[in-house]
Structures are given as structure tokens and as C-alpha cells.
LUMVEXPA-486947 format. One record per residue (C-alpha): residue in one letter; x, y, z. Coordinates in steps of 0.02 Angstrom, whole numbers, plus 50000, padded with zeros to 5 digits. Each point is the difference from the previous one (the first is absolute). Example, Ala and Ser with C-alpha at 12.3 -4.5 7.8 and 13.67 -1.06 7.14 Angstrom:
BEGIN
{a, {50615, 49775, 50390}},
{s, {50069, 50172, 49967}},
This chain:
BEGIN
{m, {51248, 51162, 51263}},
{n, {50164, 49936, 49912}},
{p, {49941, 49932, 49838}},
{d, {50110, 49857, 50027}},
{k, {49898, 49943, 50152}},
{a, {49828, 50048, 49920}},
{v, {50052, 49885, 49845}},
{n, {50021, 49854, 50128}},
{l, {49857, 50002, 50129}},
{k, {49945, 49852, 50096}},
{k, {49892, 49886, 49885}},
{e, {49860, 49986, 50126}},
{l, {49984, 50179, 49997}},
{l, {49999, 50030, 49820}},
{l, {49869, 49863, 49986}},
{i, {49888, 50082, 50108}},
{l, {50020, 50176, 49915}},
{c, {49960, 49920, 49826}},
{l, {49866, 49919, 50059}},
{l, {49927, 50165, 50100}},
{a, {50035, 50077, 49825}},
{i, {49894, 49881, 49914}},
{l, {49857, 50030, 50133}},
{v, {50006, 50179, 49988}},
{y, {49994, 49977, 49793}},
{f, {49840, 49898, 50022}},
{a, {49914, 50086, 50161}},
{p, {49876, 50083, 49869}},
{i, {49921, 49846, 49937}},
{i, {50007, 49911, 50176}},
{f, {49937, 50140, 50095}},
{l, {49896, 50112, 49884}},
{g, {49927, 49826, 49939}},
{k, {49874, 50029, 49856}},
{d, {50018, 50177, 49997}},
{s, {50185, 49983, 49934}},
{y, {50046, 49995, 49824}},
{h, {50042, 49859, 49886}},
{g, {49971, 50052, 49818}},
{s, {49881, 49934, 49892}},
{h, {50105, 49953, 49835}},
{d, {50022, 49810, 49996}},
{n, {49953, 50000, 50186}},
{l, {49820, 50043, 50065}},
{d, {49936, 49991, 49830}},
{s, {50061, 49830, 49955}},
{n, {50123, 49885, 50099}},
{h, {49923, 50042, 50171}},
{v, {49833, 49979, 49968}},
{n, {50027, 49846, 49900}},
{a, {50084, 49924, 50135}},
{v, {49855, 50035, 50120}},
{l, {49878, 49936, 49873}},
{v, {50105, 49829, 49994}},
{a, {49988, 49995, 50191}},
{r, {49810, 50036, 50008}},
{n, {49965, 49861, 49873}},
{i, {50101, 49873, 50108}},
{k, {49907, 50054, 50151}},
{e, {49833, 49980, 49917}},
{n, {50008, 49867, 49877}},
{g, {50161, 49906, 50056}},
{f, {50159, 49945, 49923}},
{s, {49902, 49890, 49873}},
{a, {49919, 50152, 49913}},
{t, {50010, 49997, 49818}},
{e, {49960, 50182, 49967}},
{n, {50038, 50183, 50073}},
{p, {49821, 50059, 49970}},
{y, {50027, 50174, 50057}},
{m, {50111, 50074, 49857}},
{l, {49990, 50002, 49803}},
{g, {49829, 49912, 50005}},
{g, {50073, 49846, 50084}},
{v, {50185, 49930, 49966}},
{p, {50020, 49817, 50001}},
{r, {50128, 49956, 50127}},
{r, {50096, 49824, 50030}},
{p, {49943, 49927, 50170}},
{g, {50136, 49990, 50136}},
{p, {50074, 50114, 50121}},
{p, {50119, 50140, 49955}},
{l, {50184, 49954, 50056}},
{g, {50058, 50187, 49998}},
{l, {50053, 50066, 50160}},
{i, {49928, 50179, 49962}},
{q, {49822, 49942, 49964}},
{w, {50005, 49887, 50158}},
{l, {50011, 50172, 50102}},
{y, {49844, 50055, 49908}},
{i, {49914, 49828, 50032}},
{v, {50045, 50004, 50188}},
{f, {49987, 50190, 50051}},
{p, {49882, 50151, 49941}},
{p, {50062, 50087, 49852}},
{y, {50077, 50145, 50079}},
{t, {50086, 49900, 50123}},
{a, {50073, 49887, 49856}},
{v, {50051, 50170, 49915}},
{v, {50111, 50043, 50162}},
{l, {50072, 49832, 50020}},
{k, {50034, 49992, 49813}},
{y, {50115, 50155, 50015}},
{l, {50079, 49938, 50161}},
{l, {50043, 49836, 49919}},
{v, {50071, 50076, 49827}},
{h, {50099, 50142, 50098}},
{l, {50071, 49900, 50125}},
{t, {50050, 49854, 49885}},
{a, {50088, 50138, 49899}},
{f, {50099, 50051, 50145}},
{f, {50056, 49829, 50072}},
{g, {50033, 49925, 49836}},
{m, {50117, 50150, 49947}},
{l, {50087, 50007, 50167}},
{l, {50038, 49810, 49982}},
{l, {50053, 50028, 49822}},
{l, {50116, 50128, 50028}},
{k, {50074, 49921, 50159}},
{q, {50035, 49850, 49888}},
{l, {50066, 50101, 49848}},
{a, {50114, 50102, 50105}},
{k, {50047, 49902, 50155}},
{e, {50167, 50070, 50027}},
{e, {49929, 50179, 50017}},
{f, {49859, 49969, 50116}},
{n, {50075, 50021, 50166}},
{t, {50084, 50163, 49961}},
{h, {49872, 50081, 49890}},
{k, {49831, 49916, 50075}},
{t, {49908, 50166, 50005}},
{l, {50006, 50015, 49807}},
{y, {49939, 49827, 49978}},
{y, {49852, 50023, 50109}},
{l, {49969, 50186, 49910}},
{a, {50007, 49929, 49827}},
{a, {49872, 49840, 50066}},
{l, {49881, 50138, 50066}},
{a, {50014, 50111, 49851}},
{f, {49945, 49843, 49895}},
{a, {49857, 49964, 50125}},
{l, {49921, 50180, 49973}},
{i, {49977, 49977, 49809}},
{r, {49829, 50018, 49944}},
{f, {49978, 49822, 49956}},
{w, {49842, 49955, 49909}},
{p, {49923, 49890, 50128}},
{n, {49892, 49901, 49906}},
{a, {50144, 49913, 49915}},
{g, {50041, 49931, 50191}},
{t, {50186, 49973, 50009}},
{s, {50029, 50000, 49821}},
{v, {50121, 50142, 50009}},
{a, {50029, 50025, 50179}},
{g, {50059, 49821, 50012}},
{l, {50117, 50014, 49870}},
{p, {50145, 50011, 50137}},
{l, {49946, 49852, 50097}},
{l, {49984, 49902, 49835}},
{f, {50170, 50044, 49952}},
{y, {50070, 49953, 50174}},
{g, {49923, 49831, 49991}},
{f, {50092, 49970, 49847}},
{l, {50161, 50049, 50073}},
{i, {49987, 49884, 50152}},
{a, {49917, 49846, 49904}},
{g, {50157, 49912, 50016}},
{e, {50031, 50034, 50193}},
{r, {49826, 50022, 50074}},
{r, {49887, 49891, 49908}},
{w, {49853, 49997, 50113}},
{t, {50003, 50183, 50009}},
{a, {50011, 50028, 49820}},
{l, {49852, 49868, 49976}},
{l, {49896, 50112, 50111}},
{i, {50042, 50152, 49904}},
{a, {49967, 49923, 49835}},
{f, {49819, 49946, 50085}},
{f, {49962, 50167, 50081}},
{y, {50059, 50103, 49839}},
{a, {49885, 49878, 49881}},
{f, {49848, 50008, 50107}},
{s, {50004, 50185, 50021}},
{s, {50048, 50085, 49851}},
{n, {49948, 49995, 49813}},
{f, {50079, 49885, 49877}},
{v, {49938, 50100, 49845}},
{l, {50044, 50178, 50059}},
{t, {50181, 49959, 50065}},
{g, {50031, 49824, 50044}},
{m, {50018, 49934, 49828}},
{f, {50137, 50154, 49963}},
{a, {50088, 49962, 50166}},
{l, {50014, 49813, 49972}},
{i, {50061, 50046, 49813}},
{f, {50130, 50113, 50069}},
{l, {50060, 49888, 50133}},
{g, {50000, 49855, 49872}},
{v, {50117, 50115, 49890}},
{t, {50114, 50033, 50160}},
{a, {50014, 49820, 50042}},
{i, {50067, 49962, 49837}},
{v, {50120, 50131, 49997}},
{m, {50062, 49943, 50177}},
{d, {50007, 49828, 49933}},
{i, {50101, 50040, 49847}},
{k, {50115, 50105, 50128}},
{s, {50027, 49846, 50116}},
{r, {49999, 49886, 49859}},
{k, {49889, 49893, 50103}},
{v, {49809, 49986, 50020}},
{n, {49932, 50067, 50173}},
{w, {49865, 49879, 50028}},
{s, {49937, 50100, 50143}},
{h, {49952, 50147, 49913}},
{w, {49905, 49910, 49864}},
{l, {49916, 49882, 50135}},
{y, {49953, 50178, 50076}},
{l, {49923, 50076, 49841}},
{s, {49914, 49847, 49964}},
{l, {49907, 49988, 50164}},
{v, {49946, 50173, 49990}},
{f, {49931, 49970, 49824}},
{v, {49910, 49842, 50061}},
{f, {49931, 50097, 50151}},
{y, {49930, 50119, 49873}},
{l, {49925, 49869, 49906}},
{v, {49910, 49950, 50157}},
{s, {49949, 50171, 50064}},
{s, {49950, 50053, 49828}},
{y, {49907, 49823, 49954}},
{k, {49861, 50091, 49946}},
{l, {50080, 50112, 49877}},
{v, {50102, 49844, 49945}},
{l, {49837, 49911, 49964}},
{s, {49927, 50137, 49898}},
{v, {50145, 50013, 49886}},
{f, {50051, 49820, 49982}},
{g, {49833, 49900, 50048}},
{s, {49921, 49897, 49864}},
{t, {49826, 50075, 50035}},
{p, {50019, 50192, 50019}},
{l, {49861, 50082, 50106}},
{y, {49971, 50139, 49864}},
{v, {50089, 50085, 49858}},
{s, {50080, 50155, 50096}},
{h, {49954, 50172, 49924}},
{r, {50203, 50021, 49994}},
{q, {49991, 49899, 49837}},
{d, {49947, 50170, 49928}},
{y, {50139, 50092, 50051}},
{n, {50069, 50118, 49884}},
{m, {50104, 50121, 50115}},
{q, {50113, 50085, 49864}},
{h, {49937, 50161, 50031}},
{f, {50047, 49978, 50197}},
{y, {50181, 49978, 49955}},
{n, {50145, 50100, 49935}},
{t, {50084, 50041, 49824}},
{w, {50193, 49972, 50004}},
{g, {50020, 50190, 50031}},
{e, {49895, 49996, 50148}},
{a, {50076, 49847, 50071}},
{l, {50176, 50070, 49993}},
{r, {49935, 50158, 50095}},
{l, {49913, 49889, 50124}},
{m, {50166, 49924, 50059}},
{p, {50066, 50141, 50111}},
{t, {49822, 50003, 50079}},
{m, {50030, 49823, 50052}},
{i, {50180, 50019, 50039}},
{f, {49979, 50144, 50125}},
{n, {49821, 50032, 50050}},
{s, {49853, 49887, 50034}},
{y, {49919, 49907, 49873}},
{g, {49850, 49878, 50006}},
{h, {49902, 49964, 50169}},
{n, {50142, 50001, 50111}},
{s, {50065, 50171, 50052}},
{g, {50179, 50010, 50062}},
{f, {50039, 50180, 49971}},
{p, {50172, 49946, 49946}},
{l, {50060, 50160, 49926}},
{f, {50121, 50044, 50146}},
{p, {50068, 49832, 50020}},
{m, {50033, 49973, 49820}},
{l, {50080, 50167, 49965}},
{l, {50114, 49987, 50170}},
{s, {50037, 49814, 49933}},
{l, {50048, 50069, 49827}},
{a, {50108, 50133, 50066}},
{i, {50110, 49881, 50110}},
{l, {50007, 49883, 49854}},
{l, {50071, 50136, 49880}},
{y, {50118, 50079, 50143}},
{f, {50076, 49824, 50027}},
{r, {50001, 49959, 49813}},
{i, {50102, 50164, 49964}},
{r, {50108, 49957, 50158}},
{k, {50043, 49833, 49924}},
{s, {49923, 49902, 50141}},
{a, {49838, 49941, 49950}},
{d, {49880, 49929, 50113}},
{r, {49946, 49831, 49900}},
{i, {49857, 49956, 50113}},
{m, {49918, 50178, 49964}},
{e, {50043, 49995, 49810}},
{l, {49918, 49817, 49986}},
{l, {49845, 50067, 50090}},
{f, {49987, 50149, 49901}},
{g, {50024, 49900, 49845}},
{i, {49859, 49868, 50048}},
{i, {49895, 50169, 50025}},
{v, {50027, 50059, 49832}},
{g, {49987, 49822, 49926}},
{l, {49821, 49964, 50078}},
{s, {49958, 50182, 49961}},
{l, {50039, 49955, 49805}},
{l, {49918, 49836, 49999}},
{s, {49849, 50066, 50077}},
{v, {49985, 50132, 49874}},
{l, {50035, 49907, 49849}},
{l, {49866, 49874, 50056}},
{g, {49882, 50134, 50022}},
{t, {50004, 50071, 49816}},
{k, {49868, 49991, 49885}},
{a, {50122, 49899, 49874}},
{w, {50021, 49857, 50129}},
{i, {49815, 50000, 50051}},
{g, {49949, 49973, 49817}},
{i, {50116, 49849, 49999}},
{q, {49937, 49936, 50176}},
{r, {49816, 50018, 49970}},
{h, {50021, 49856, 49880}},
{i, {50073, 49889, 50138}},
{p, {49833, 49922, 50076}},
{i, {50073, 49987, 50189}},
{f, {50106, 50143, 49987}},
{n, {49863, 50108, 49934}},
{m, {49924, 50003, 50173}},
{v, {50165, 50043, 50092}},
{q, {50091, 50166, 50018}},
{l, {50178, 49942, 49974}},
{q, {50069, 50195, 50030}},
{r, {49977, 49965, 50182}},
{f, {50184, 49978, 50033}},
{f, {49990, 50180, 50057}},
{w, {49915, 49939, 50160}},
{l, {50172, 49942, 50060}},
{l, {50090, 50164, 49973}},
{v, {49948, 50091, 50167}},
{f, {50085, 49849, 50084}},
{f, {50164, 50021, 49913}},
{q, {49986, 50200, 50019}},
{y, {50007, 49972, 50191}},
{l, {50121, 49867, 49998}},
{l, {50113, 50124, 49907}},
{f, {49967, 50140, 50115}},
{f, {50050, 49885, 50152}},
{y, {50172, 49970, 49900}},
{a, {50014, 50197, 49969}},
{l, {49969, 50033, 50193}},
{l, {50129, 49870, 50047}},
{r, {50128, 50060, 49873}},
{l, {49995, 50180, 50077}},
{a, {50012, 49929, 50171}},
{k, {50165, 49907, 49942}},
{q, {50069, 50160, 49927}},
{k, {49987, 50076, 50179}},
{l, {49838, 50087, 49954}},
{t, {49891, 49933, 50133}},
{w, {49914, 50162, 50028}},
{m, {49949, 50006, 49802}},
{a, {49942, 49812, 50004}},
{l, {49897, 50027, 50163}},
{l, {49925, 50176, 49923}},
{a, {49965, 49919, 49842}},
{g, {49903, 49865, 50081}},
{l, {49904, 50109, 50113}},
{l, {49953, 50118, 49849}},
{q, {49932, 49846, 49901}},
{l, {49900, 49960, 50156}},
{l, {49930, 50182, 50005}},
{i, {49963, 49996, 49818}},
{l, {49894, 49833, 50024}},
{f, {49909, 50086, 50144}},
{a, {49973, 50139, 49907}},
{w, {49918, 49898, 49866}},
{n, {49884, 49909, 50111}},
{v, {49826, 50010, 49937}},
{n, {49903, 50026, 50159}},
{y, {50119, 50114, 50076}},
{k, {49985, 50116, 49833}},
{q, {49821, 49991, 50004}},
{l, {49994, 50056, 50183}},
{v, {50113, 50145, 49965}},
{k, {49895, 50061, 49868}},
{k, {49844, 49973, 50081}},
{h, {50036, 50070, 50174}},
{i, {50142, 50130, 49955}},
{f, {49981, 50064, 49839}},
{h, {49797, 49971, 49999}},
{k, {50015, 49918, 49811}},
{d, {49899, 49869, 49933}},
{v, {50072, 49819, 50025}},
{i, {49953, 49832, 49928}},
{t, {49875, 49886, 50072}},
{t, {50008, 49901, 50141}},
{y, {49955, 49807, 50020}},
{s, {49834, 50042, 50083}},
{e, {49976, 50145, 49872}},
{f, {50021, 49883, 49856}},
{y, {49894, 49863, 50037}},
{s, {49855, 50112, 50090}},
{v, {49925, 49857, 50078}},
{e, {49863, 50097, 50096}},
{l, {49942, 50096, 49815}},
{l, {50008, 49817, 49921}},
{s, {49891, 49939, 50145}},
{q, {49869, 50125, 49978}},
{i, {49987, 49948, 49814}},
{k, {49981, 49830, 50055}},
{d, {49873, 50027, 50125}},
{y, {49908, 50112, 49867}},
{i, {49991, 49857, 49857}},
{g, {49945, 49893, 50155}},
{k, {50044, 49825, 49903}},
{p, {50116, 49866, 50041}},
{q, {50167, 50055, 49922}},
{s, {50018, 49834, 49914}},
{s, {49844, 50009, 49908}},
{y, {50060, 50152, 49864}},
{r, {50151, 50070, 49931}},
{v, {50060, 50176, 50002}},
{v, {50118, 50103, 49871}},
{s, {50085, 50166, 50043}},
{v, {50038, 50155, 49891}},
{g, {50128, 50116, 50073}},
{l, {50028, 49909, 50148}},
{e, {50127, 49854, 50031}},
{p, {49914, 49823, 49994}},
{a, {50097, 49965, 50153}},
{v, {49901, 50123, 50102}},
{a, {49834, 49899, 49977}},
{l, {50085, 49827, 50006}},
{y, {50067, 50039, 50172}},
{s, {49828, 50031, 50082}},
{g, {49939, 49836, 49945}},
{f, {49928, 50038, 49826}},
{y, {49997, 49875, 49860}},
{s, {50074, 50084, 49844}},
{l, {50024, 49978, 49827}},
{e, {50156, 50101, 50009}},
{g, {50172, 49977, 50091}},
{y, {50184, 50013, 49967}},
{s, {50086, 49826, 49971}},
{g, {50153, 49927, 49898}},
{s, {49888, 49856, 49938}},
{y, {49816, 49980, 49968}},
{p, {49882, 49916, 49867}},
{i, {50032, 50083, 49838}},
{e, {49818, 49976, 49968}},
{h, {49951, 50119, 50136}},
{k, {50126, 50133, 49925}},
{r, {49906, 49996, 49841}},
{r, {49830, 50019, 50071}},
{m, {50050, 50140, 50086}},
{r, {50087, 50063, 49843}},
{a, {49827, 49989, 49915}},
{v, {49924, 50089, 50148}},
{m, {50114, 50158, 49967}},
{a, {50037, 49984, 49814}},
{a, {49915, 50158, 49954}},
{e, {50082, 50091, 50149}},
{l, {50174, 49945, 49953}},
{a, {49978, 50034, 49824}},
{k, {49992, 50187, 50056}},
{n, {50181, 49991, 50075}},
{q, {50147, 49899, 49911}},
{v, {50100, 50003, 50168}},
{l, {49876, 49923, 50103}},
{a, {49958, 49869, 49857}},
{d, {50187, 49953, 49984}},
{n, {50039, 49995, 50184}},
{f, {49835, 49876, 50022}},
{d, {50031, 49891, 49848}},
{g, {50182, 49984, 50015}},
{w, {50008, 49960, 50192}},
{g, {49834, 50010, 50090}},
{n, {50072, 49939, 50170}},
{k, {49871, 50132, 50074}},
{v, {49827, 49987, 49940}},
{t, {49877, 50142, 50047}},
{i, {49888, 50109, 49901}},
{y, {50109, 50130, 49910}},
{s, {49936, 50173, 49958}},
{d, {50060, 50116, 49862}},
{d, {49917, 50144, 50091}},
{i, {50114, 49958, 50158}},
{a, {50154, 49992, 49884}},
{r, {49970, 50185, 49926}},
{k, {49924, 50089, 50149}},
{i, {50116, 49912, 50137}},
{g, {50127, 49888, 49909}},
{y, {50046, 49829, 50049}},
{p, {50182, 49981, 50078}},
{n, {50046, 49858, 49893}},
{a, {49948, 49838, 49942}},
{w, {49981, 49926, 50179}},
{d, {49925, 50130, 50095}},
{i, {49815, 50085, 50022}},
{p, {50013, 50175, 50042}},
{y, {49975, 50044, 50179}},
{i, {49822, 50089, 49986}},
{t, {49958, 50081, 50159}},
{k, {49829, 50086, 50041}},
{d, {50080, 50175, 49972}},
{y, {50006, 49966, 49803}},
{d, {49877, 50112, 49917}},
{t, {49974, 49906, 49842}},
{s, {49900, 49852, 49933}},
{i, {49994, 49859, 49878}},
{d, {49882, 50061, 49861}},
{s, {50019, 49873, 49872}},
{l, {50018, 49822, 50049}},
{s, {49972, 49871, 49872}},
{i, {49984, 49832, 50074}},
{r, {49915, 49837, 49971}},
{s, {49884, 49985, 50139}},
{d, {49900, 49851, 49929}},
{l, {50171, 49910, 49999}},
{l, {50036, 50044, 50180}},
{y, {49824, 49949, 50046}},
{g, {50031, 49836, 49921}},
{m, {50155, 49964, 50115}},
{n, {49886, 50044, 50160}},
{c, {50071, 50169, 50017}},
{r, {49855, 50118, 50079}},
{y, {50087, 50148, 50064}},
{l, {50125, 50113, 49943}},
{l, {50105, 50112, 50115}},
{s, {50076, 50169, 49933}},
{a, {50118, 50133, 50077}},
{l, {49912, 50121, 49898}},
{e, {49835, 50037, 49944}},
{i, {49951, 49918, 49839}},
{t, {49880, 50138, 49910}},
{n, {49950, 49877, 49856}},
{c, {49951, 49855, 50101}},
{s, {49827, 49971, 49923}},
{e, {50074, 49979, 49825}},
{t, {50121, 49874, 50045}},
{g, {49897, 49881, 50087}},
{l, {50026, 50062, 50183}},
{e, {49876, 50074, 50140}},
{y, {50045, 50116, 50123}},
{l, {49964, 49950, 50183}},
{e, {50111, 50099, 50129}},
{s, {50160, 50068, 50035}},
{f, {50101, 49981, 50169}},
{e, {50131, 50092, 50098}},
{n, {50052, 50032, 50166}},
{d, {50134, 50090, 50111}},
{q, {50119, 49857, 50012}},
{s, {50000, 49960, 49810}},
{p, {50085, 50095, 49858}},
{y, {49868, 49929, 49876}},
{r, {49834, 50047, 49947}},
{i, {49934, 49848, 49930}},
{y, {49862, 49988, 49862}},
{l, {49887, 49845, 50008}},
{y, {49912, 49945, 49832}},
{k, {49900, 49855, 49962}},
{v, {50044, 49903, 49848}},
{l, {49860, 49969, 49884}},
{p, {49967, 49855, 49868}},
{v, {50004, 50126, 49857}},
{v, {50095, 50039, 49854}},
{a, {50075, 50175, 50017}},
{t, {49937, 50130, 49877}},
{v, {50162, 50115, 49998}},
{g, {50165, 49963, 49922}},
{l, {49986, 49819, 49947}},
């Protein structure tokens, strides 16, 4: 086919091809269901199960419930319905159906939002190069967005499109403002997008020498909608009677942040590679764009738009690394409200600008009569994104190379195995609490167990200190585990120095994936079982045998495994006695 014809296919055909590509991309999670792969980090181990628990609490106790009783020993909550669209998917649909719908909502928003924005930004070229518009929009839609943030990043093109049309199509802009605020997260991305657009509005007003009130009205509406959709967060921060003192008051995360040297070395990663929760795999688009920029700069026919976008990417990267240094955090932690916010999250905007720059790179190639190169570059990036699709990667590893793969959704939660444990205990799950060792707390929580553990961005500081007392002797053996729990502590579980030495914790956030194939044990666990018992904790679930259980106030009951689960779970009874070892 002639490249010039390929770059100008009919809109209807391009739309069908793009939607088919998105369907193929997500076919594994749709057709394999719970046997597909989703990743545990900041997903199955936390946000997903937390959304499941919120929905469960509403169904069992109604909107007026004043506590989330399932995790962290019970966390006070403000009565009233959640207003976020993502949470309502979990309320209306079963958990896995909510997952699939969440993926589709996020990625379809990315596709249509980027397509609308590109058509608005480069109207003149659409009729002659429309295939490139659809290619760029599709590439952005296939980014590995963090689905638990909703449309926070995926919806940025739509948010910016609403900003541009605010003066012409006010009702459309109003609907966009409403949709984005109720389907995204203000703390993760919304506040940074609004700051960027606010600065943009100021620059535009200065250049035009008059105030564009439509822009400011639009940004104000987005902010007001955020206040409504996040009303519980607003009341928690600014309310006269807080529900509790958050564990975030104890944050001392300097060891998580960078020195000046580390910050500067991080900049190229932010500019040219994926960083954070949203994996855009932008190396090829960024190198291509940089090559085009340099070529036309040398030829003295610089592309001002591409240079501006590249400058924005560099500027956001620099701002992010500076706000992520130990020096800045040392200042920020003394500012009460800012101490609880990660201000370096301007990098969440990067992937949007990287793909916007990629579109202009493709368009510049087409304008230089290099249509074939633009099409090839767009298709190559699509192939890269498909190649890094988690599910297709794991399926190839498993069925072609016969290698070990990450756990599936059903394996991670192992509902049948946990049901065996529940039946063995034989008591109402609400009548006792559990803790885990070497096993993500989410595993027990998903199956209806009430736990002293969990992964949360905010919970009572008293509970963190009680759990710290339980593990004091164990944490004293390992300074890294102690620093992670004391300075951060969002994930509450029973940490083990034996596991750290023999297997290793991947990082401060994750529990190692311990399967029944591991031939090791926990030989020296030092915890206060009497303190656990005082918090109504009656059972401990461990992924490894605890050989000194009798010395630490535990009684071995039974081990559980089946063919469907990767785990072997050892069940211990918590005794109301003071341990005789390590304290």
C-alpha cells in the first residue's frame, strides 16, 4: 500500500482497528479471567483488596458504617457513600468484574481523550495524516497505567482537551471536568495537573494581555468537583474533629529519598524511561524525538512545539528529582500538611507529555515526506507495548519456554485454600483476628478474615505503635526492617529477620512470594504473643514453618496446601503468654 494512502485511511476503519487492538491487548484478562496475571505490588496486595473491603463493608453495614472492621484491627471511617467512580465499580460488580471494567474504562479514556486532544491541537493536519493521530492515541492507550489510580494519568489528555475548549464548548468542558475529578485521584495526579494548567493559564493570559476567564472557570470547576468527590479526605485534613491521628504523623522517609548525586542520575531515567507506577516504555519515542529535534535544530528549522514539549519533560523531571531529595524532604517534613504529601509526583505527568511529543515527531516526519518512516515508527512502538504486556509475556514464558511465571489472580488469593483454614477454625470470622508471616495480609483479608494487618495510606497511629511493640524484638535484629516500618509503616504485617536473611524482602513495600517449594523455615521468631492476644488475635498464618513456635507464644495446629495454590500455609494458635525467647 502507498504510505500516503495508509496515512489517510477512513476514520471509521481506523477506529475499528484501534478498538480491536485494545480488545486483543486485554483479551487475556477478559477470557482467562482469574487465571490471568495482574501483579501484586500496589495492586492485589493493597488497592484492589482495600476496594473489595470497602464494598463489603457497605453491603454488610451500609453507608452509615463508622468503621472498616476487617483490616488493621478496625479503622474508623466517616459515614457516607464513596463518590469515586472506581470504587462504585466494586460496589456494583463482583471484584474481578470490577477489575476488568476498571482496565477498560482507564484505557478507553486514554484512547479517546488523546485522540480528541490531538485533533484539537493539530486540526489542520488531521485530514491528510489522520492515521498518525489514531496511531499515537492507540499507543498512549496501551501504556501500562496503574489502574488503581483510575483516569489520573490516562485521563490527562481529556483534562487538557477540556481546558482548551472551555471557552467554546462549555457544557462539554463541564462534563469533562466532572468525569475527570470523579474518576481520578487528586493527591496522586490531580493537584499536579491543576498546578501545571494554572501556570499555563497565567502564561497564556500574559501573552494575550487579557484574562481568559473560561480557563480559570474550568480549573475552578475541576477543583470544586475534587472537593466533592474527595469530601472524606477534605474532612479528614481540615475537619475540626479528626477521626484519629494518622500514622503518617510518624513519617520519616529520608532513607527512601535521594542524595543530590542520586537525584541527578535519576533524571535520564525519568526523561527516557518508565518511572513510577505508569510504564510507558518511552525510550524509543524519546530517542526518535530527540534525533528529530537535533536534526532540525542543526538545519536551522527548529520545531518550536517539539522543543517546548521536550523542555516541559526536562523541567518536570528536574522538579521531581529536586523535590525527591533528602535535602528537600528534610525541610518538607517540618511543614505539617506537606509532611503527608509526596510533592515530587510531578513525574506522574511525564508519560502524557512523552507521548504528545511522540505524536509531533511522527507528524514532523510525515511533513518531511517521510510518511513510511512515521508509520513504521508508530507501529514499532505498538509492538514494543504489546511485547511488554504482562499477560502475553507470562503466557510465552509458561507455554513456550516452560519457565516459572508470576502468580495469577486466583493463585495469589488462593480462596479455596483459605476456605479450608476458615472451616478448620470453625468460628465466625468476625469473632477473632489473625496476623500473617511471610504472606501478604491481603490473602487473608480477601477471603473474609479479620486482620490486625493491612496496607493503607492512613490508619490510627496507636495501632502502628501497638504492632511495633509486638515486633520490637524482631525488628531489633534487622535495622532495614525497623527503618522501613518506623519511617513508613503503610504495610503492617509480622516481619521476620529469618525471612530477610534467607529469602529477602524485595523492598520496603512487598512481602517475598514464598511458595511451598521453598525448603527453609523460620527458626527464630521473636514476637509478643500476649500483646497479639490482647488485641483479640487468635491465629497466625505463616508461609513457612516456625520451628521455635512454642518459645514465642504460638501453638502449631495444622498445615494446609492443595494443587491449585502455590502456598503451604502453617496455622498457629496465638497464646496469652509472654514469649521466652528474644525479648
